LUMDREN-983536 format. One record per residue (C-alpha): chain; x, y, z. Coordinates in nm, 4 decimals. Layout:
<pts>
("A" (X Y Z))
...
</pts>
This chain:
<pts>
("A" (21.0206 13.5116 -1.0289))
("A" (20.7876 13.5250 -0.7169))
("A" (20.6007 13.9029 -0.6897))
("A" (20.3553 14.0361 -0.4351))
("A" (20.0012 14.0255 -0.5434))
("A" (19.9007 14.2897 -0.7808))
("A" (19.7168 14.5570 -0.6069))
("A" (19.7575 14.8550 -0.9158))
("A" (19.7064 14.8566 -1.2753))
("A" (20.1141 14.8783 -1.3098))
("A" (20.1426 14.5919 -1.0465))
("A" (19.9231 14.3787 -1.2577))
("A" (20.1214 14.4569 -1.5712))
("A" (20.4590 14.3987 -1.3869))
("A" (20.3582 14.0663 -1.2473))
("A" (20.1902 13.9618 -1.5669))
("A" (20.4960 14.0267 -1.7557))
("A" (20.7232 13.8481 -1.5219))
("A" (20.4665 13.5580 -1.5331))
("A" (20.4655 13.5181 -1.9269))
("A" (20.8619 13.5867 -1.9490))
("A" (20.9207 13.3214 -1.6791))
("A" (20.7089 13.0326 -1.8440))
("A" (20.8409 13.1259 -2.1924))
("A" (21.1853 13.1300 -2.1110))
("A" (21.2968 12.8494 -2.3205))
("A" (21.1093 12.9836 -2.6275))
("A" (21.2347 13.3321 -2.5876))
("A" (21.6122 13.1845 -2.5810))
("A" (21.5159 13.0146 -2.8915))
("A" (21.4718 13.3433 -3.0269))
("A" (21.7267 13.5537 -2.9099))
("A" (21.9446 13.7416 -3.1309))
("A" (21.6536 13.7089 -3.4029))
("A" (21.4268 13.9291 -3.5719))
("A" (21.0524 13.8696 -3.4945))
("A" (20.7494 14.0847 -3.6772))
("A" (20.4108 14.1231 -3.5378))
("A" (20.1457 14.2431 -3.7433))
("A" (19.8364 14.4673 -3.5706))
("A" (20.0890 14.5251 -3.2419))
("A" (19.9088 14.7907 -3.1094))
("A" (19.6014 14.5859 -3.0611))
("A" (19.4815 14.3540 -2.7757))
("A" (19.7212 14.0624 -2.8053))
("A" (19.9703 14.2826 -2.9400))
("A" (19.9674 14.4510 -2.5629))
("A" (20.1437 14.1627 -2.4316))
("A" (20.3249 13.9880 -2.7160))
("A" (20.4880 14.2795 -2.7750))
("A" (20.6016 14.3865 -2.4092))
("A" (20.6553 14.0252 -2.3240))
("A" (20.9649 13.9920 -2.5637))
("A" (21.1202 14.3363 -2.4679))
("A" (21.0486 14.2255 -2.0984))
("A" (21.2614 13.8762 -2.1380))
("A" (21.5522 14.1240 -2.2861))
("A" (21.5615 14.3134 -2.0262))
("A" (21.5768 14.0242 -1.7852))
("A" (21.8476 13.8703 -1.9899))
("A" (22.1005 14.1134 -2.0441))
("A" (22.3670 13.8567 -2.1010))
("A" (22.2025 13.7053 -2.4245))
("A" (22.1768 13.8640 -2.7600))
("A" (21.7970 14.0586 -2.7480))
("A" (21.5103 13.9184 -2.9581))
("A" (21.4770 14.2216 -3.2335))
("A" (21.1243 14.3047 -3.2610))
("A" (20.9393 14.4766 -3.5412))
("A" (20.5810 14.6366 -3.4190))
("A" (20.3834 14.6860 -3.7259))
("A" (20.0614 14.8372 -3.7365))
("A" (19.8421 15.0806 -3.9336))
("A" (19.7688 15.2792 -3.6197))
("A" (19.4704 15.4460 -3.7648))
("A" (19.3628 15.5278 -3.4287))
("A" (19.7014 15.6806 -3.3034))
("A" (20.0115 15.4893 -3.1521))
("A" (19.8828 15.3873 -2.8141))
("A" (20.0765 15.5144 -2.4980))
("A" (20.1923 15.1748 -2.3716))
("A" (20.3714 15.1594 -2.7363))
("A" (20.5143 15.5219 -2.7360))
("A" (20.6591 15.4403 -2.3854))
("A" (20.8571 15.1775 -2.5444))
("A" (21.0678 15.4113 -2.7888))
("A" (21.3841 15.3810 -2.6028))
("A" (21.4282 15.0445 -2.6573))
("A" (21.7074 14.9502 -2.8880))
("A" (21.5263 14.5807 -2.9590))
("A" (21.2060 14.7914 -3.0762))
("A" (21.1222 14.9113 -3.3749))
("A" (20.7892 15.0465 -3.4555))
("A" (20.6864 15.0351 -3.7983))
("A" (20.3712 15.2295 -3.9487))
("A" (20.2404 14.9557 -4.2050))
("A" (19.9050 14.8582 -4.3638))
("A" (19.9072 14.4754 -4.3634))
("A" (19.7079 14.4818 -4.6910))
("A" (20.0380 14.6137 -4.8693))
("A" (20.3731 14.4595 -4.9527))
("A" (20.6495 14.5099 -4.6017))
("A" (20.8824 14.7791 -4.7530))
("A" (21.2267 14.6005 -4.8268))
("A" (21.4196 14.8202 -4.6099))
("A" (21.2546 14.6085 -4.3208))
("A" (21.5095 14.3153 -4.4176))
("A" (21.4781 13.9590 -4.3415))
("A" (21.2897 13.8227 -4.0655))
("A" (21.3261 13.5032 -3.8619))
("A" (20.9598 13.5025 -3.6919))
("A" (20.5767 13.6354 -3.8055))
("A" (20.2836 13.6649 -3.5897))
("A" (20.0166 13.7910 -3.8243))
("A" (19.7654 13.9167 -3.5396))
("A" (19.6115 14.2157 -3.7618))
("A" (19.2243 14.2056 -3.7777))
("A" (18.9391 14.3098 -3.6481))
("A" (18.8233 14.1174 -3.3802))
("A" (18.5315 14.2861 -3.2062))
("A" (18.1895 14.1486 -3.3687))
("A" (18.0418 14.5184 -3.3481))
("A" (18.3316 14.6561 -3.5348))
("A" (18.3773 14.3673 -3.7928))
("A" (18.0265 14.3896 -3.8897))
("A" (18.0730 14.7436 -3.9388))
("A" (18.3865 14.7054 -4.1285))
("A" (18.3411 14.3613 -4.3383))
("A" (18.5691 14.4020 -4.6223))
("A" (18.8477 14.5815 -4.4028))
("A" (18.8001 14.2590 -4.2020))
("A" (18.8443 14.0034 -4.4806))
("A" (19.1144 14.2062 -4.6287))
("A" (19.3402 14.1732 -4.3589))
("A" (19.2732 13.8269 -4.2433))
("A" (19.3200 13.6873 -4.6306))
("A" (19.5205 13.9472 -4.8713))
("A" (19.7178 14.0602 -4.5882))
("A" (19.8072 13.7017 -4.4697))
("A" (19.9103 13.5934 -4.8316))
("A" (20.1638 13.9161 -4.8630))
("A" (20.3118 13.7610 -4.5247))
("A" (20.2995 13.4229 -4.6518))
("A" (20.4553 13.5316 -4.9941))
("A" (20.7575 13.6777 -4.7953))
("A" (20.8366 13.3764 -4.7058))
("A" (20.9178 13.2629 -5.0850))
("A" (21.1454 13.5596 -5.1422))
("A" (21.3413 13.5032 -4.7999))
("A" (21.3764 13.1289 -4.9068))
("A" (21.4967 13.1882 -5.2461))
("A" (21.7657 13.4689 -5.0511))
("A" (21.8773 13.1876 -4.8354))
("A" (21.7093 13.3197 -4.4918))
("A" (21.3934 13.1013 -4.4762))
("A" (21.1461 13.2092 -4.1856))
("A" (21.2087 12.9785 -3.9079))
("A" (20.8394 12.9972 -3.7692))
("A" (20.4990 13.1473 -3.8769))
("A" (20.1750 13.2048 -3.6559))
("A" (19.8571 13.3001 -3.7983))
("A" (19.5729 13.4022 -3.5708))
("A" (19.2433 13.2522 -3.6573))
("A" (18.9759 13.2092 -3.4050))
("A" (18.7092 12.9762 -3.2211))
("A" (18.4701 13.1400 -3.4171))
("A" (18.5753 12.9143 -3.7007))
("A" (18.3771 12.6331 -3.5279))
("A" (18.0448 12.8807 -3.5605))
("A" (17.7809 12.7157 -3.3172))
("A" (17.9088 12.3359 -3.2129))
("A" (17.6810 12.0863 -3.1701))
("A" (17.6286 11.9460 -2.8460))
("A" (17.8445 11.6179 -2.8840))
("A" (18.1003 11.8276 -3.0132))
("A" (18.1496 12.0281 -2.6739))
("A" (18.4861 12.0583 -2.5369))
("A" (18.5448 12.1127 -2.9211))
("A" (18.8630 11.9550 -3.0742))
("A" (19.0300 12.0917 -3.3601))
("A" (18.8779 11.8379 -3.6070))
("A" (18.5586 11.9441 -3.5714))
("A" (18.4489 12.1192 -3.9060))
("A" (18.2405 12.3700 -3.7967))
("A" (17.8941 12.4894 -3.8062))
("A" (17.9364 12.8198 -3.9678))
("A" (17.7065 13.0854 -4.2030))
("A" (17.8959 13.1996 -4.5271))
("A" (17.6578 13.4807 -4.5575))
("A" (17.5511 13.5983 -4.2120))
("A" (17.6878 13.8735 -4.0120))
("A" (17.9548 13.7384 -3.8927))
("A" (18.0681 13.5746 -4.2159))
("A" (18.2914 13.8501 -4.2976))
("A" (18.5026 13.7153 -3.9777))
("A" (18.4597 13.3680 -3.9616))
("A" (18.4826 13.2654 -4.3200))
("A" (18.8301 13.4939 -4.3674))
("A" (18.9646 13.3187 -4.0920))
("A" (18.8764 12.9678 -4.2026))
("A" (19.0191 13.0647 -4.5854))
("A" (19.3263 13.1994 -4.4041))
("A" (19.3772 12.8568 -4.2254))
("A" (19.3118 12.7251 -4.5469))
("A" (19.5929 12.9175 -4.7112))
("A" (19.8862 12.8326 -4.4033))
("A" (19.7824 12.4695 -4.4514))
("A" (19.8554 12.4631 -4.8362))
("A" (20.1574 12.6710 -4.7947))
("A" (20.2488 12.4278 -4.5351))
("A" (20.2001 12.1381 -4.7486))
("A" (20.3281 12.2532 -5.0874))
("A" (20.6308 12.4387 -4.9454))
("A" (20.7165 12.3194 -4.6523))
("A" (20.6833 12.6734 -4.4774))
("A" (20.6558 12.6168 -4.1001))
("A" (20.3129 12.8034 -4.0646))
("A" (20.1047 12.7112 -3.7739))
("A" (19.7314 12.8587 -3.6765))
("A" (19.6030 12.9592 -3.3423))
("A" (19.2371 12.9454 -3.2292))
("A" (19.1918 13.1991 -2.9193))
("A" (18.8964 13.0863 -2.6840))
("A" (18.7790 13.3976 -2.5252))
("A" (19.0931 13.5913 -2.4218))
("A" (19.0421 13.8774 -2.2094))
("A" (19.2468 14.0793 -1.9759))
("A" (19.4931 14.4053 -2.0096))
("A" (19.5112 14.5615 -2.3311))
("A" (19.1721 14.4982 -2.4171))
("A" (19.0226 14.8323 -2.4832))
("A" (18.6912 14.9448 -2.2713))
("A" (18.5470 15.0467 -2.5852))
("A" (18.5871 14.7107 -2.7797))
("A" (18.2347 14.6305 -2.6943))
("A" (18.2895 14.2680 -2.6144))
("A" (18.1270 14.1402 -2.3108))
("A" (18.4005 14.2022 -2.0488))
("A" (18.4997 14.5191 -2.1350))
("A" (18.1165 14.6139 -2.1606))
("A" (18.0483 14.5278 -1.8349))
("A" (18.3756 14.7032 -1.6879))
("A" (18.2464 14.9758 -1.8490))
("A" (17.9181 14.9745 -1.6879))
("A" (18.0822 14.8839 -1.3818))
("A" (18.3131 15.1946 -1.3635))
("A" (18.0148 15.4281 -1.4632))
("A" (17.8324 15.3244 -1.1743))
("A" (17.5889 15.1493 -1.3496))
("A" (17.4036 14.8227 -1.3382))
("A" (17.5633 14.5507 -1.5301))
("A" (17.3545 14.5120 -1.8711))
("A" (17.3057 14.1731 -2.0252))
("A" (17.2002 14.2208 -2.4068))
("A" (17.0884 13.8297 -2.3930))
("A" (16.8928 13.6000 -2.1845))
("A" (17.2141 13.5176 -1.9970))
("A" (17.2176 13.1586 -2.0974))
("A" (17.4962 13.1579 -2.3602))
("A" (17.8118 12.9892 -2.2021))
("A" (18.1989 13.0320 -2.2645))
("A" (18.5155 12.9456 -2.0725))
("A" (18.7802 13.2409 -2.0324))
("A" (19.1240 13.2481 -2.1079))
("A" (19.3387 13.5201 -1.9066))
("A" (19.5521 13.6663 -2.1303))
("A" (19.9037 13.5334 -1.9645))
("A" (19.8141 13.2104 -2.0369))
("A" (19.7037 13.2797 -2.4023))
("A" (20.0006 13.4638 -2.4733))
("A" (20.2185 13.1449 -2.3322))
("A" (20.0409 12.9417 -2.5790))
("A" (20.0573 13.1740 -2.8780))
("A" (20.4413 13.1907 -2.8377))
("A" (20.4611 12.8007 -2.7910))
("A" (20.2753 12.7741 -3.1183))
("A" (20.5106 13.0144 -3.2826))
("A" (20.8337 12.8021 -3.1667))
("A" (20.6885 12.4567 -3.1358))
("A" (20.3813 12.4189 -3.3507))
("A" (20.3522 12.1792 -3.6558))
("A" (20.3438 12.3227 -4.0031))
("A" (19.9927 12.3451 -4.1227))
("A" (19.8346 12.2636 -3.7671))
("A" (19.5757 12.4305 -3.5696))
("A" (19.5578 12.4779 -3.2069))
("A" (19.2753 12.5825 -2.9753))
("A" (19.4294 12.7891 -2.6818))
("A" (19.1849 12.8424 -2.4066))
("A" (19.0297 12.7310 -2.0752))
("A" (18.8410 12.4078 -2.0345))
("A" (18.6777 12.4973 -1.7459))
("A" (18.4511 12.6563 -1.5732))
("A" (18.2281 12.6742 -1.8704))
("A" (18.0131 12.9759 -1.7570))
("A" (17.7014 13.1579 -1.8312))
("A" (17.6925 13.5318 -1.9197))
("A" (17.4736 13.5594 -1.6405))
("A" (17.7145 13.4026 -1.3989))
("A" (18.0044 13.6109 -1.5617))
("A" (17.8070 13.9142 -1.4556))
("A" (17.7539 13.8208 -1.1230))
("A" (18.1108 13.7205 -1.0629))
("A" (18.2074 14.0751 -1.2028))
("A" (17.9923 14.2168 -0.9789))
("A" (18.1195 14.0198 -0.6736))
("A" (18.4665 14.1085 -0.7802))
("A" (18.4085 14.4971 -0.8053))
("A" (18.2019 14.4999 -0.4610))
("A" (18.5152 14.3437 -0.3105))
("A" (18.7619 14.5723 -0.4847))
("A" (18.5687 14.9152 -0.5323))
("A" (18.2400 14.8865 -0.3002))
("A" (18.0425 14.8977 -0.6284))
("A" (17.6711 14.8399 -0.5397))
("A" (17.5497 14.7713 -0.8757))
("A" (17.3185 14.5086 -1.0105))
("A" (17.2687 14.2810 -1.3265))
("A" (17.0006 14.3676 -1.5422))
("A" (16.8527 14.2657 -1.8857))
("A" (16.8007 14.4684 -2.1975))
("A" (16.7099 14.4156 -2.5340))
("A" (16.9854 14.5155 -2.7892))
("A" (16.8509 14.7716 -3.0420))
("A" (17.0894 14.6200 -3.2989))
("A" (16.8722 14.3779 -3.4626))
("A" (17.1672 14.1216 -3.5600))
("A" (17.3125 14.1718 -3.2426))
("A" (17.2762 13.7760 -3.1557))
("A" (17.2176 13.6576 -3.4996))
("A" (17.4770 13.3410 -3.5467))
("A" (17.6197 13.3814 -3.1825))
("A" (17.7216 13.0518 -3.0518))
("A" (17.4979 12.9089 -2.7726))
("A" (17.8040 12.7458 -2.6171))
("A" (18.1968 12.7676 -2.6731))
("A" (18.4484 12.5651 -2.4684))
("A" (18.7718 12.4182 -2.6139))
("A" (18.9416 12.0766 -2.5959))
("A" (19.2849 12.1705 -2.5223))
("A" (19.4430 11.8304 -2.5466))
("A" (19.6231 11.9096 -2.8390))
("A" (19.8119 12.1900 -2.7369))
("A" (19.8866 12.0134 -2.3898))
("A" (20.0133 11.7103 -2.5460))
("A" (20.2260 11.8596 -2.8327))
("A" (20.3254 12.2549 -2.6660))
("A" (20.3151 12.1730 -2.3043))
("A" (20.0375 12.4574 -2.2875))
("A" (19.8626 12.4676 -1.9522))
("A" (19.6509 12.7327 -1.8140))
("A" (19.7188 12.8171 -1.4716))
("A" (19.5077 13.1582 -1.3942))
("A" (19.1794 13.1024 -1.2216))
("A" (18.8971 13.3251 -1.3495))
("A" (18.8129 13.4539 -1.0422))
("A" (19.1965 13.6054 -1.0173))
("A" (19.1801 13.6781 -1.4002))
("A" (18.8822 13.8990 -1.3187))
("A" (19.0368 14.0839 -1.0302))
("A" (19.3165 14.1502 -1.2346))
("A" (19.1670 14.2622 -1.5563))
("A" (18.9146 14.5115 -1.3324))
("A" (19.2213 14.6846 -1.1553))
("A" (19.3582 14.7575 -1.4967))
("A" (19.0361 14.8822 -1.6280))
("A" (19.0580 15.0950 -1.3264))
("A" (19.3538 15.3179 -1.4590))
("A" (19.2443 15.2146 -1.8159))
("A" (18.8832 15.3568 -1.8524))
("A" (18.9414 15.6139 -2.1168))
("A" (19.0159 15.4777 -2.4517))
("A" (18.9612 15.5475 -2.8452))
("A" (18.6937 15.3176 -3.0578))
("A" (18.8298 14.9914 -3.0962))
</pts>
């Protein structure tokens, strides 16, 4: 569906949901009339994972809807975008701690997306045990549910575990772009290990459930997703820059600006994740991100200042400061860039949103979402 160029935060969301639903029409059609459970539904990834399914339902009233159970512990409350969906008959909002078994009254599930985790380095270093529990114990409980449903004659058709590109650690130059076959260069004891290593072990669980039991579980390795739904308090680089920008401050770099990343706008990423859920091979992991451009943190900051200048008349500059957190840059990869050959060949995944457009949409969304609970 062709839509007008987004001008406001609401325009951005409508435009993005149209885009996702259009690009995933066959995948959502394959889920029609079936039940999807998403853990961590109130988080960044949940923002469009949840809304896109319900948007597709509304766009196809002639087809049985995808029934969606949005699970989260809602420890920071229920976000406004989710309460706004309460009247949707296809949605059930479930207050649930993923480290506990799902209540029996939930019933049989056809698809599971395990997205419950703490993903921001500032916060997972503050809560390392909780991070590991969600990534390992929570995952195991959901994997075990497949057994019970299999025994009851209702096996799960698709299971997606959110891993991370962090499992690669700091790749050697000859492994940039990084393929799924790269085994990683990761510390098991450093300040990021609670996240990196629990995701690695999570993948090991998934691989062995697939091998031993034939379970249709696959893993996504996201590479620097950004866009609507990522709270301005998240403390990752783009929301940090946006916070400074809308406060009328200079954009502060807490490094020398040389580390490089490729960034993937959230609509492209969500398309990739649902393609893994429906089409991914059991026991396989898929990089989901952008191969180019690989840009430095300094270039990213400059691109944001340029975009904000054109949109809002921003007149700040980029400055460098040293973080008071002595572990802030410990084990921080110097480069991160995915090889998406596998996802392109097996899933038909192809990111299409240029970074300039993605950053513009992101700033328009943040303009109306400058207040948020701590992530």
